[in-house]
N, C-alpha and C positions, 0 to 999 in steps of 0.2 A: 766739219772736221769731227774726229772721234775723241771722246773724253780720254784723259790720261789719269792714271793712278800710280801711287808709289809701289814699286815692285819690291815688296818685302822691305828688307833693310839694306838693299843694294845702293840706295841713293839715286836710282834711275826712275824717272816717271815714264812708264810704258803706256802705250795706248791700250785701252781695255780689250781690244781685239788684237791678238798677237797673230802674225801670219804663220799659219801651219804649213810649212814648206814640203810636207809629204805630197802636196798637190803638184809639185814639180818633178815627181819621180820619173815620169815617162813623157815629158813634153820636150819640144824643140827649144833651142835658145831664143828663137824669135817669139815663141809663145811665152816663154819665161820673161822676156823683156817687156812684153805687153802687160804681163801681170805686175811687173815692177811699176809700170805707169799707174796702175790702179792703186797700188800701195802709196805711191807718192801723192796721188790726187787726194786720198783720204787722210794723209798724214800718219800712216802706220809707221811706227819706229822700232818695232821689235820683230825679229825673225826667229822662228824655231824650226830647225832641221835635224837630220840625223844621218849617220854614216849608212844606215840601212835603207834610206829612202831613195833607192835607185840612183838617178842622176841628179838629185836635188842639190847636193853640195856643189857639183860641177856647174849647175845652172846659176847658182848664187855667186860663184867665184867672180865672174865678170862684173857683176854689180858692185862688188866690194872695191874694185879698183877705182871707182868714182864716188861711191856713196857710203863708204865704210863708216864715216863719222855720223851718219844719219840713222844708223840702226844699232840697237842692242842685239847682238848676234849670239844665238844659242845653238849648240849641236849636242849630239848624244853618242855614246858608245855602248854597244850591246855586248862587248867582250866582258868576260868574267874574271880572267886572270890578269896579273900585273903585266906580263909581257904582251899579251894580246891587246889589252887596253892601251898600253903605251904606244905600240905600233899604230893602233887605230886612231889615236888622238893626233899623232903627227900626220897621218894620211889625210885626216879631215882638214887640218890646217892647210895642207898643200892643195887640196881640192877647192877649199874656200878662198885660197889666195890671200891668206892673212897670217900674221905672226901671232895673233891672240884672238880668242873668242871671249865674249863676256860671260857666258855661262856654259859649262860642260855638265851634262847630265848622264847618270847611269840609267840606261834605257830598259824599260819594262821589267823592273826588278820585283817579281812577285812570287817566284818559285823558291821555296825554303832552301833547297839544296844549292841553287844558284846564289841565293843571298849569303849562305855560309861561305861560299867560295869568294864572293866579292869582298866580304869583310875579313877574310883570312889574312894571314901574314903576307902572302904573295897574291893578293886579290886585286881586282880592278880599282878599288877605292884607293889603294896605295899609289897607283899610277895617276889617278885623278888628283890626289893631294900633291903629288910631286909636280904635276903640270901646273897647279896653282902656285906652288912655291917658285917655279921657274918662270912665271909670268905668261904661260901659255893660255891660261884662263884666269878670269877674275873671281868667278863664283862657281859653286858646285850645286847640283840638284839631282833629284831622283824622280823617275817617271814610272807609270804602270797602268795596266788595263785590268779588266775583270772585276768581279765582286770582292775579291780579297784585298784589293790594292790599298784601301784606307788603313787596314790593320798592318799591312807590310810597310807602309810609309811611316806609321807610328813606330814600328820596330826600328826602322832605319834612322829616324830622328832621335831615338834613344841612344844610338851608337855614334852618331856624327851630326854636327850642326850644319846640315845642308841649308842652302839659301833659298831653295824652291822645291816644290813638289808639283806633279802633274798627274791628273786622274780624270776619269769620266764623270760627267755631271749633266743631267737634264731632268726635266720634270718627271718623266715616266720612271726613270731610274730611281729618283728619290721617293717613289711610292713603295719601294722595297724597304720595309721598316728597318731591317738589319743594316742594309747598306747606308740608309739615311742616318742612322744612329752612329755608325762608324765614321761616316763623312763628317758629321757635326763635331765629333770628338777630335778628329784630325784638324778640322778648321780652327777649333778653339786652341789647340796646341800651337798651330801655326801663328795665330794671332799673338799668343804669348811670346813666342820665340822670334817674331818678325820674319817669318818664312812666307815667301810669295806662293800663292796657290793658283795654278793654271788648270783650266778644265778643257776637256775634249768631248766630242760626240753630242754637241748641242743640237744638231739637226737630225740625229738618228731617228728613223721611223721604224725600222725592223731590219732583220737580216734579209739579204737577197734570196730569192727563190731561184731554183735552177733555170738557167737560160735567160734571165731577165736583166742581168746587170748591164747598165749602160752609163755608169758613172765611175770615176776613179776611186770613189769611196768604197770601203769594204762592207758598208751597210747601205741599205736603201735610205736616201735622205729625203727630208722635206724639201720641196722645190718651189711651191707657190709663194710669192713674196709675202702675202699676208701671214702665212704660217712661219716663214723664216723670221719675219718681224717678231712674231709672238715668242718663238723659241729663243731667239737672241736676246730679246728684252727680258725674258724670264731669268736667264743666266746673269745678265748685267744688273738685274735688280738686286743681286747680292753684292754689296760694295766691297767685299773682301776678295772677290774672284776676278780672274782674267779668262777670257774666252779665246781659245786657239781656233782659228778659222778652219773651214771645211777642206777636206782633201781633194777638191775638184776645182780647177781654176775657172770653170764656167759658172760655178755657183758662188765663187768668191765675191764678185761684185754685189750680189744680193745680200750677203752677210755684212759687207762693209756699209752698204746703203742702210741696212737695218740698224747697225750700230751708230751710224752718224745721226739717225733720227730718234734714237732711244730717249724716252722721257720717264717712263715708269714701268714697274713690273706688272704683267698681266695677272688677273685674279686666278685663283684656283679653278673657279668655274669656267673661265675662258680656256684654261689649259686642259681641263677635263673634256670640254667640248671638242677641242682640237684632237685630243687623244682618240675620241670616238669617231670623229669625222675622217681622220686619216688612218684609223686602225693601227695605232702605234703600239708596238709590242716590245717587250724586254729583249735586249741583245744577249743577255746572259740569264738562263733559267735559274730560278732560285734553288 
């Protein structure tokens, strides 16, 4: 089984690997149900989806009719205005076939102009807070991609006491000194505030080159089990973090297997060897 940790100040002990349900965006219900069996086998108890993840919410909906009490359920809205977010939240609840999610997140909030809209008088944050007051969600979070996300999350946390953040994290990315410094500052703030920190892109190897994409992930992932083990163990070696699983259902069992066998963090030497052997490159240029 997979280790569990306190998910911030929510009172929930989540498995250190959270199921990243972007992997369900273009699968059949049968394929989704087979994925559910993998989650149940490894005891995964936390699902992270989003309104923009294709059919993901629709695929999770049937699971909730039988297994709702076994999962901490999170979704996201990418809408920036009050009206858009309010409508989107209700649509997500309908697709998920639930009356309440555990965590509602403002999705990929990294652009300054969008940030201003979200935090304005008639922005999406107002709809999210209203949803919490109405019992449609228990907690609120914010997510983001790219190199600027740690700073943007810091800005968001200064304006509102979110319960969780989500952002990229892997060994290669943390060799970017500016990103690493910003990440560590954010992590310390989250420790002080009791904010859960979720990470993505653990298996990122590099961006796809033209004509080679054969996975559902938007980046070329690590695939060999020994390298998946190393990448997963490196993330889990930071006890303050959660790892959101890979966006491809065929790679998911490898991630869950690696997490179930996790013992210690690989050394920097081992990670450097992997970086050279697999020609790992930054997803975002400096």
